[in-house]
N, C-alpha and C positions, 0 to 999 in steps of 0.2 A: 513452274517455277521461278520460287522466288525473288525478288529484286530487293533487295534494301533500299533505305533511304540513308545519306548518312546525314544526321541531323547537323546545323549548324553552317551546312557547304551553302554560300552563296558564289555560284557557275559566273567568272566573269564575263560580259556578253560583248566584248572586243569596246575599239572606239570608236563606237557608232554614235557618228555624226550627229542625234535625230532632234538635236533640242532644238531647233527650228521649228520642229514640225511636232511636236508633241500634242499639239491642238488637234491631231490627224489617229493617236495613237489608244487603241482599248487595252484594257487588262478584260508529257506525251511523247511523245516520241513519234518519228515520222523516218522513211529509209532517205538516208543522205543521194543526193540526186543533184546534177548541174537543172540552176535554174532556166525554162524552157519555154518561159514565155515573155514577150515583147514589149517593152508601150507601146501602146496602138494608135496608132495615126489620129490627129482629130475629128470629132466628127463633125461630118459634110451636112451640110443642111440637101431634105430630101427635094426638095425644089429643084428639075433639071434647069442649068441654065439663068439663075431667078440670082440675079445682081441686087445687092439692097440698095435704097433707096436712099437722099439726099437727105441729109439733116433737117426733121420739121421745122419750122419757126415758132419761135412758142406763141402761142395767142395772148395769155393773159383777158380771158372773155370774162373769170367769174366777175372782172369792175365794171363791165358794163351793163350790171344788170342787177333788177331789185331784189334783194335777196330774202327780204320778208316775205315776198310771192312761195309760201310750199314747195309749188309743184317745180319754180324753177329753180328754185334751192335744193331740190333733190334731182333736175338734171345737172346744172351747174357741180355736182359730186359727181354722178355721173360724170362726167365729160371730161373733172380732175382724174379721176380712178385709171378713165381711158388714156390720158394723156402719162401717168407714169407708166403706164404697159406699153405703151407707145415709145418712150427714151427709154423705157427697159431693156426692150429688143433692137431698138438703134446702136444701144450703147452692146447689144451681146454682136451687133452683127459689124464694129471695127475691129480691126486686126490685133490691136492690143483691148482686152478689157479686163474685166475678174474672173472672170471662168477660165481662159486660155493662165491670169495668170497663178491661181494653184493648182490649176493641172498642171505646171510648171512646178512645183514646187514636189508636190505629188511624186513625178518624175526622180527627181533627183532624188528622193527618199527610196524608192525603190528603187535607185543604181546602186544606192548602197547598201542597203540587204542585199542585192544583187552578187557584192562585193562580200558580203560577209560571208554569202549561201558560199561560193568559191572556196573561200579559206583550205589549203590544205590543213589536214588533218595534225597538230602539230606533237611533234614525237616527244613524252615524257622521259621514257629510257630508265624508270625506276624500278630496278628487281624489288624480291621482296628480299626482308634478308635470312642469313640460316638461321633455320628452325629443326627443333629437334623431331627425332621421326616419331611420336607415339603412336602408336597404334590406338583408333576408337572404334572406340563401341559403347550401343546403346543399351543402358545397366537399368535406366526405368521408360516405360510408355502409357503414356495413357490418352489416346486421341478421342474419348470423348469427353465434354464440355465440365467441368475446366480441366482445361488439357496440361498435360505436364510429360517433359523428357528432359531428360538427364544424361546427357555426354560425356563421359570419362577418357581419359588419357593419361593412361598410369594410373597414379595414385591422386590425380587432381579431377573433379568432378565439378561439371558446368550443369548446371541445373536451371531448366525455363520451367517457367509455368503459365499461363493465361490471364491475361489481363482482362477482368469481369466486368462489363457492362450490363449495371443492375437496373432495371425500369424500376418507375416511383412506387411498385408493389414488391419490388422484389425478386421479378421475373428478370431471369437473364433473357438478355434483346439482340444481343450483338455478342459476335464473338471476335473476342479479343486480340492482340497481337501475343505474341511469346516474350516474355523478358528474367531477362538472364538474373538470377534473385542470388547470389552469392560476388562477393571479391577475387575467386579464386583464379580469375584471371586476370586481372588487375595484378598482383603477386607474383602473375606467372611472369605478367611480362615486365616486373623489376627484376625479376632473380635471369630474365633470359636480356636485361638493358635495352630493353623494346621501346622507342619511343611514342608518342600517343597514337601519333596519326597511326601507326601500323599497329597499336593494341586497339585502335577502332577497328580497325577493318576485319583484326581475327575476330573479332566481335560478331562484326556481322557477317561473317563467314559462318562462325557457329548460328546463328542467330536461323543464316538461311537454311544450314542442316536442318536445324532439329523444325523446325518449320514444315518442308519439304518430308519429314520424317513424319510426321503427326499426319500432313493430307495424304500423306502414300498408305497409312495406316485408317485412315477415317472414308478412303476412296476404294479401297481396298489393290491397290496396285502393289508391287513388289516397291521393299524398301530401299530408297538410294543406298548404293555403292557404299561402304563403309569405308572414309580416307585415313592416311593417316594428318598427325596432327602438322607434319612439314608441308601437304599440300593442300593446306584451305586457302593458304596464296599462289600465286602464279603471276607469269608477268604477260600483261596483256600481248596480243599481236597485233591491236590495231596501234591506239599508240602508246607502247611500252609500258606502260603505268600497270600498278601492283591492281589485278583481276581475282577474284573468290574463286572456291574451286566451283562454281557453278557456271562458271566461266562468264560472270557478269562484271564485272569492271564500269566503276562509278564517274568513274571519269569522261568513259563514252556515252556514261548514262545521263550525262550532266550537257551532255555536248550535244547530245541528239535533242536534247528537251531545249536548248537555248536555241539550237537549229526549228525544231517545229515550232519557237514562236514567234521566229526571224519570218518563218514562211505564211504562219497565218494573217501575223502583217503584211505581209507582202500582197498575199491576196484581197487582204480586206481594203488596202489601196490602190490595187487594179479595181476593183469595184467602186470606191468611192470615185473614182476617177471618171469611169467609163458613166458614171452620174450626171458630173457634173459637168460633161462636151456634149452631155444627152441634152442636159437641162438646155444647155447655150443655144445648141441644134435646133429644138423647138422654139425658142425664143423666138429664131431670127425665123423662122421657119413660118410663125406666127405674125410676123410684122406687115404683111400686103394684107391680112384681113383686118389686122388691130387701126391699122391708119384708115382705111373704109370706112370702119366703124365711127373712128373719130370724125370723120370727116361728116358721113350723116346724122354723128350725135349734135354737130355745130348747125348743121343747117337745121337740126328738127326745131335744137333750142332757139337759133335768129326769126323763126317763123313763131313759134309759141311769145315771143314776148312782141 
């Protein structure tokens, strides 16, 4: 089944207040479902009964030693690196820390995405206008490339021809889409006093029919049942908007694609949040070891001096 893409359509993504968290975002359809994953609790340290030690007093040892000695300078540099790691681990062990703050921002973004995913389908309730019941027939069919399909509705002819993509040496490398080659549909739309949106949907419906006819002939399948002109458009049972003869509703396609982007971003935020909290937990876990290494480095430096 061919799903045409409506040109120029930019579906609204609601009033999602994501401006605060744009630094998290990165740039299909999915089945609509209720979000089933709640934000996970903060990752706790794996050390049972571990209580973070009190903040360590800065030493300022670098000023006590002769930094012109390469060995002492190297030891002081290592000590300063350890000091930075200990300070970072101590910060992670505090209740209020940058890791929890970043995770809280992500939690808020996830909640907003959850709200968007739970928004019920908006009913549009727009029925297609009355159309003449001209029978549709295929008067010309060339399935092989360059394909050509001509659909007739009474005296009206709607010729579709394949758009060819040529390689540098003139060899056909890509099968192109079928393009409407005449203004017959636009003239008929003016005669029937149809607006531009309905005219575009009729062209989408004819394009889908011509493409299905060509592909069925290429695959050796039975051709689709030829419908009449007034059956090209119908009412979507889901949202009430206009749908094409093959059951494709462009409004539903847009909505599902939007929900797919929301769900993809939601899962990415969960992954990002888990990574942040895991990083914090690892730093807290390493704090006793880092403090021990720092104390040993201080003792070793004093002995060397």
